C-alpha positions as CSV (number, residue, x, y, z in Angstrom):
1,M,-77.0,93.2,31.6
2,R,-73.7,94.5,32.9
3,R,-71.9,91.3,32.2
4,S,-73.2,91.0,28.6
5,F,-72.0,94.6,28.0
6,W,-68.5,93.8,29.2
7,V,-68.4,90.5,27.3
8,A,-69.5,92.2,24.1
9,L,-67.0,95.0,24.7
10,G,-64.2,92.4,25.3
11,L,-65.2,90.4,22.2
12,G,-65.2,93.6,20.1
13,A,-61.8,94.7,21.4
14,G,-60.4,91.3,20.8
15,A,-61.7,91.0,17.3
16,T,-60.4,94.5,16.5
17,A,-56.9,93.7,17.9
18,A,-56.9,90.4,16.0
19,V,-57.7,92.2,12.7
20,V,-55.1,94.9,13.3
21,T,-52.5,92.4,14.3
22,S,-53.1,90.2,11.3
23,R,-52.8,93.2,8.9
24,W,-49.6,94.3,10.6
25,A,-48.2,90.7,10.4
26,R,-49.1,90.5,6.7
27,R,-47.4,93.8,5.9
28,Q,-44.2,92.7,7.8
29,A,-44.2,89.3,6.0
30,K,-44.5,91.1,2.7
31,R,-41.7,93.5,3.6
32,V,-39.3,90.7,4.3
33,A,-40.3,88.5,1.4
34,P,-37.4,87.3,-0.7
35,T,-38.7,89.1,-3.8
36,T,-39.0,92.4,-1.9
37,I,-35.5,92.1,-0.5
38,A,-34.1,91.2,-3.9
39,R,-35.8,94.2,-5.5
40,E,-34.4,96.5,-2.8
41,A,-30.9,95.0,-3.1
42,K,-31.0,95.4,-6.9
43,G,-32.0,99.0,-6.6
44,G,-29.2,99.6,-4.1
45,L,-26.6,97.9,-6.4
46,L,-27.8,100.0,-9.3
47,D,-27.4,103.1,-7.2
48,L,-23.9,102.0,-6.1
49,G,-22.9,101.3,-9.7
50,K,-24.1,104.7,-10.8
51,L,-22.1,106.4,-8.0
52,V,-19.0,104.4,-8.9
53,S,-19.2,105.2,-12.6
54,E,-19.8,108.9,-11.8
55,S,-16.8,108.9,-9.5
56,I,-14.6,107.3,-12.1
57,A,-15.8,109.8,-14.7
58,E,-15.0,112.7,-12.3
59,G,-11.6,111.3,-11.6
60,K,-10.8,111.0,-15.4
61,R,-12.0,114.6,-15.9
62,A,-9.7,115.8,-13.0
63,M,-6.8,113.8,-14.4
64,A,-7.3,115.3,-17.9
65,D,-7.5,118.8,-16.4
66,R,-4.3,118.3,-14.4
67,E,-2.5,116.8,-17.4
68,E,-3.4,119.8,-19.4
69,E,-2.1,122.1,-16.7
70,L,1.2,120.2,-16.5
71,R,1.5,120.2,-20.3
72,T,1.0,124.0,-20.5
73,E,3.6,124.5,-17.7
74,L,6.2,122.2,-19.1
75,L,5.8,122.8,-22.8
76,A,5.5,126.6,-22.6
77,D,8.4,128.4,-24.4
78,P,11.0,128.9,-21.7
79,P,13.1,132.1,-21.9
80,P,16.2,131.7,-24.1
81,R,19.2,130.3,-22.3
82,E,22.8,130.8,-23.2
83,P,24.5,127.7,-24.6
84,A,26.6,125.9,-22.1
85,G,30.0,127.6,-21.6
86,A,29.1,130.6,-23.7
87,G,30.4,133.2,-21.3
88,T,33.5,131.3,-20.2
89,T,35.4,130.9,-23.4
90,R,39.2,130.6,-22.9
91,R,41.6,132.6,-24.9
92,P,44.9,131.2,-25.6
93,S,47.4,132.5,-23.2
94,A,50.3,134.6,-24.5
95,E,53.0,133.0,-22.5
């Protein structure tokens, strides 16, 4: 009676372990299947492309903002300047 109990218990544990192991192996095989890897790579590339395009757009916006700042600084009406040599006119000498 004791032996049959332990044999039955061993068979049950072995069968359970075999089922669990086969399910785990199937999940792992499905995870590394070429179609799954390709799908994940495609998603990663799409995300990367989206980040790059957003980065480029942000750079263009920053460039346009900086260009506008420079234009307002450089094209603002400067204070009136005297023409060159305006204060240093020579008078004929009375020699």
